[in-house]
N, C-alpha and C positions, 0 to 999 in steps of 0.2 A: 622468791619471798611469797610463804600463803597468807591468805587472806582468814580472816577468822569470819567478817560475815557470814551472813547465809546466802545462797545463791539467788538469784532475783530472775523475777519473769520480765518480760518484755516492757511491762509499765514500769518495770525498777521497782518493786514490791519486791521484800523478800518471800524465800517462797522455801518454808519447812519440809524436810523429809516428810513421810508420811507415817501416821499415826494413826492407828486403827481403834476401835471400839475396844478389841479385844486385850489392848495393852492400857487400859485405864485400869484403875482401882474400883474396885462395887460399887464404893458411891460416888465415883464421879460414871461410871455407867450408868447410876440410878437418875443421873442427874438429867444425861445425855437424851435416856426413853422419855423422864419424866417432859423434857421438852419438845424433844419428838410428839406426843401424845398431847399437849396442850396448844402446840400448832401457835396461836396468837393466844396471850395476854402476857402475864406478867406472876413474877413469885415473891412473895413479902416474905421479910423475917427469915434469909437462910444463911442458918448458921456455918460458918467457917470455923475449922481448928487444923493448924498446921497445913495449909491451904486444900484441906479434903472437904468436903458439905459432909452436914450433920446430917445424918437419916431417920435419927432415932427421934429430933425434932425435927420433923418436915413442913418445909414452907407452907405459908398459904397462897393456895393458888386460886388467881383472879384470871377467869376463861373471857378473851373478846370475842365475840361472835362478827364476823363482816359478813354485812348486810349485802355486798356489792361483789362478793365472789365466792368460791371455795372455801367452804370449812373443813377442810381434812388435814390430816395427820402425813407427815413427812414421809416420804415412800420406804426409807429405810427402815420405820419402826418397825417392819416385820422380818427384818435381817438380821440375824446371828453375830456377825461381824462385817462392819466397811469402813472404808479411808473419812475419818474426821472432815468436816468442812473445817476452813482457814478459820470461820468464827468460833468454831469449837476449840480450836488448838489458843485461839489469843485468849479466848475466856483461861481457862487454867495455866496458861501463863503467868496472866494478871494475879487468879489463885495462888500462884508460888510466888508472887511478890508479894501479896497482900500477908500473905499468914494466915492468922486469924482475925475474925471482924464479923461484923454482923451484917448483912449485905440489907439494906432496909428495901430495896428492889432491885430482881431481875428484869427486865424486861426481855420478850419472846415473840420471836414475828419468823413467821412461815418455819417453826420449830427451832429455829437458831438464835443463839445470844444477840441482844442489838444491843444494851446499855445495862448500864448498871448502877446505884445510889446505893452509896457506904453510909452506914450510920457513925456517928463520933463524936464525941466526951467534948463539949467545950473547954477549954484550958481556963483554969481560974485565977 
């Protein structure tokens, strides 16, 4: 009997097959590059349509400057292609689940997505 669960690492977390930046749509590549350049901070009002960030209406970028550590870009920012980190893959899987929405805030730490807040309308 074969399992449909993804392989797991030693800690029991799922391990996804390698996904590279070049495998992404242009909009998702733009988001990865923007997060890498941001380093620490957040994006506000990021619009998703069918799981894809809308780059024609770019989000507001808020930069955090650390006083106790380096404020540098991720080392991959200068690479044409590379394997995506688990956090980035998880973000795009969440985008696929969400579909279309407004992300009120996408928090970025060390050039990687950390958390997000979605905008929703209250039901009457």
